[in-house]
C-alpha atoms as a printed R data frame, in Angstrom:
    type eleno elety resid chain resno       x       y       z
1   ATOM     1    CA   GLN     A     1  -0.067   7.587 -19.298
2   ATOM     2    CA   VAL     A     2  -1.016   5.970 -16.091
3   ATOM     3    CA   ARG     A     3   1.713   4.687 -13.822
4   ATOM     4    CA   LEU     A     4   2.158   3.644 -10.209
5   ATOM     5    CA   GLU     A     5   5.701   3.079  -9.115
6   ATOM     6    CA   ASP     A     6   5.915   1.334  -5.675
7   ATOM     7    CA   SER     A     7   9.238   1.010  -3.796
8   ATOM     8    CA   GLY     A     8  10.851   0.711  -0.366
9   ATOM     9    CA   GLY     A     9  10.679  -2.955   0.408
10  ATOM    10    CA   GLY     A    10  13.642  -4.920   1.681
11  ATOM    11    CA   LEU     A    11  14.813  -7.157   4.414
12  ATOM    12    CA   VAL     A    12  14.101  -6.307   8.033
13  ATOM    13    CA   GLN     A    13  14.377  -8.238  11.253
14  ATOM    14    CA   SER     A    14  11.172  -9.015  13.238
15  ATOM    15    CA   GLY     A    15  10.171  -5.943  15.189
16  ATOM    16    CA   GLY     A    16  11.692  -3.496  12.734
17  ATOM    17    CA   SER     A    17  10.136  -0.959  10.505
18  ATOM    18    CA   LEU     A    18   9.854  -0.005   6.859
19  ATOM    19    CA   ARG     A    19   8.306   2.733   4.746
20  ATOM    20    CA   LEU     A    20   6.850   1.930   1.335
21  ATOM    21    CA   SER     A    21   6.349   4.618  -1.315
22  ATOM    22    CA   CYS     A    22   4.062   4.740  -4.280
23  ATOM    23    CA   GLU     A    23   4.768   7.564  -6.746
24  ATOM    24    CA   VAL     A    24   1.473   8.202  -8.736
25  ATOM    25    CA   SER     A    25   1.234   9.433 -12.315
26  ATOM    26    CA   LEU     A    26  -2.475   9.484 -13.207
27  ATOM    27    CA   GLY     A    27  -2.888  12.845 -14.716
28  ATOM    28    CA   THR     A    28  -5.772  13.625 -12.417
29  ATOM    29    CA   PHE     A    29  -6.308  11.548  -9.313
30  ATOM    30    CA   ASN     A    30  -8.353  13.776  -6.849
31  ATOM    31    CA   ASN     A    31 -11.376  11.629  -7.310
32  ATOM    32    CA   ARG     A    32  -9.411   8.282  -6.833
33  ATOM    33    CA   ALA     A    33  -8.392   6.163  -3.916
34  ATOM    34    CA   LEU     A    34  -4.903   4.643  -3.328
35  ATOM    35    CA   ALA     A    35  -4.320   1.312  -1.540
36  ATOM    36    CA   TRP     A    36  -1.879  -1.212  -0.517
37  ATOM    37    CA   PHE     A    37  -2.325  -4.869  -1.097
38  ATOM    38    CA   ARG     A    38  -0.112  -7.813  -0.276
39  ATOM    39    CA   GLN     A    39   0.352 -11.247  -1.627
40  ATOM    40    CA   ALA     A    40   2.496 -13.806   0.205
41  ATOM    41    CA   ARG     A    41   3.789 -16.895  -1.465
42  ATOM    42    CA   GLY     A    42   1.098 -19.348  -2.001
43  ATOM    43    CA   GLN     A    43  -1.532 -16.874  -0.691
44  ATOM    44    CA   GLU     A    44  -4.252 -14.774  -2.012
45  ATOM    45    CA   ARG     A    45  -3.833 -11.160  -2.559
46  ATOM    46    CA   GLU     A    46  -5.127  -9.339   0.586
47  ATOM    47    CA   PHE     A    47  -6.086  -5.820   1.432
48  ATOM    48    CA   VAL     A    48  -3.845  -3.806   3.863
49  ATOM    49    CA   ALA     A    49  -4.753  -0.073   3.780
50  ATOM    50    CA   ALA     A    50  -6.240   2.539   1.652
51  ATOM    51    CA   ILE     A    51  -6.702   6.421   1.546
52  ATOM    52    CA   ASN     A    52  -8.951   8.719  -0.334
53  ATOM    53    CA   TRP     A    53  -6.829  11.183  -2.194
54  ATOM    54    CA   ARG     A    54  -9.502  14.011  -1.927
55  ATOM    55    CA   ASP     A    55  -9.943  14.026   1.893
56  ATOM    56    CA   GLY     A    56  -7.231  11.785   3.347
57  ATOM    57    CA   LYS     A    57  -9.636   9.354   5.006
58  ATOM    58    CA   THR     A    58  -8.181   5.960   5.595
59  ATOM    59    CA   LEU     A    59  -9.097   2.398   5.854
60  ATOM    60    CA   TYR     A    60  -7.153  -0.366   7.280
61  ATOM    61    CA   ALA     A    61  -7.384  -4.194   7.619
62  ATOM    62    CA   ASP     A    62  -8.417  -5.016  11.181
63  ATOM    63    CA   SER     A    63  -5.337  -7.142  11.638
64  ATOM    64    CA   GLU     A    64  -2.864  -4.121  10.709
65  ATOM    65    CA   LYS     A    65  -4.479  -1.076  12.296
66  ATOM    66    CA   GLY     A    66  -2.075   0.120  14.816
67  ATOM    67    CA   ARG     A    67   1.035  -1.067  13.390
68  ATOM    68    CA   PHE     A    68   0.613   0.278   9.650
69  ATOM    69    CA   THR     A    69  -0.133   3.709   8.705
70  ATOM    70    CA   ILE     A    70  -1.009   4.975   5.196
71  ATOM    71    CA   SER     A    71  -0.527   8.634   4.244
72  ATOM    72    CA   ARG     A    72  -0.292  10.940   1.321
73  ATOM    73    CA   ASP     A    73   1.893  13.731   0.044
74  ATOM    74    CA   ASN     A    74   0.032  15.956  -2.265
75  ATOM    75    CA   GLY     A    75   2.943  17.862  -3.411
76  ATOM    76    CA   LYS     A    76   4.967  14.829  -4.344
77  ATOM    77    CA   SER     A    77   1.898  12.836  -5.539
78  ATOM    78    CA   THR     A    78   3.032  10.105  -3.310
79  ATOM    79    CA   VAL     A    79   1.205   7.515  -1.039
80  ATOM    80    CA   TYR     A    80   3.258   5.954   1.834
81  ATOM    81    CA   LEU     A    81   2.757   2.811   4.036
82  ATOM    82    CA   VAL     A    82   4.734   3.011   7.125
83  ATOM    83    CA   MET     A    83   4.950  -0.413   8.828
84  ATOM    84    CA   HIS     A    84   6.085  -0.939  12.301
85  ATOM    85    CA   ARG     A    85   6.657  -4.056  14.626
86  ATOM    86    CA   LEU     A    86   6.927  -6.223  11.484
87  ATOM    87    CA   GLN     A    87   6.720  -9.913  11.850
88  ATOM    88    CA   PRO     A    88   7.508 -12.724   9.470
89  ATOM    89    CA   GLU     A    89   3.896 -13.156   8.509
90  ATOM    90    CA   ASP     A    90   4.074  -9.731   7.031
91  ATOM    91    CA   THR     A    91   6.595 -11.129   4.486
92  ATOM    92    CA   ALA     A    92   4.970 -10.705   0.975
93  ATOM    93    CA   VAL     A    93   5.038  -8.658  -2.088
94  ATOM    94    CA   TYR     A    94   3.381  -5.355  -1.524
95  ATOM    95    CA   TYR     A    95   1.451  -3.626  -4.160
96  ATOM    96    CA   CYS     A    96   0.281  -0.037  -4.737
97  ATOM    97    CA   ALA     A    97  -3.115   0.210  -6.445
98  ATOM    98    CA   SER     A    98  -5.624   2.850  -7.469
99  ATOM    99    CA   ARG     A    99  -9.405   2.934  -8.197
100 ATOM   100    CA   PRO     A   100 -11.924   5.695  -9.019
101 ATOM   101    CA   GLY     A   101 -14.039   6.942  -6.394
102 ATOM   102    CA   TRP     A   102 -13.625   5.963  -2.554
103 ATOM   103    CA   TRP     A   103 -11.580   3.195  -1.045
104 ATOM   104    CA   SER     A   104 -12.542  -0.327  -1.015
105 ATOM   105    CA   LYS     A   105 -11.066  -3.570   0.183
106 ATOM   106    CA   VAL     A   106 -11.981  -5.478  -2.966
107 ATOM   107    CA   ALA     A   107  -8.941  -5.934  -5.204
108 ATOM   108    CA   SER     A   108 -10.939  -6.467  -8.266
109 ATOM   109    CA   LEU     A   109 -12.167  -2.841  -8.139
110 ATOM   110    CA   TYR     A   110  -8.835  -1.465  -8.660
111 ATOM   111    CA   ASP     A   111  -7.904  -0.720 -12.135
112 ATOM   112    CA   PHE     A   112  -4.141   0.296 -11.875
113 ATOM   113    CA   TRP     A   113  -1.291  -1.459 -10.116
114 ATOM   114    CA   GLY     A   114   2.313  -1.003  -9.263
115 ATOM   115    CA   GLN     A   115   4.779  -3.510 -10.026
116 ATOM   116    CA   GLY     A   116   5.155  -4.588  -6.349
117 ATOM   117    CA   THR     A   117   7.944  -4.407  -3.851
118 ATOM   118    CA   GLN     A   118   9.222  -7.441  -1.832
119 ATOM   119    CA   VAL     A   119   9.098  -7.026   1.943
120 ATOM   120    CA   THR     A   120  10.790  -9.873   3.831
121 ATOM   121    CA   VAL     A   121  10.843 -10.031   7.609
122 ATOM   122    CA   SER     A   122  13.304 -12.458   9.264
123 ATOM   123    CA   SER     A   123  12.789 -14.020  12.508
């Protein structure tokens, strides 16, 4: 059974912070990458950040680097997305995803997805 369970979304005021979590149940995932995507209402799904499970190397969307941080906890089989200085334009459903091999910004290359967690930033 392969399952990604993402959580941690909620309502936050502009300038606030949230930490999203993704609990991974893949059996073996040392050769996989984990990523966060988001999809705002009426918008296309866009890449946010990714991490290689094996070596911890990260990749960020240019617009989010410096505000968002992706990390992993091997013992808990969990990946996190810590978001600071949130703005209304960050409002979206955030999805955890996984693909074999190294990280990528291309959503279609990811084969497993979480159910999504809603992040709403008020002004």
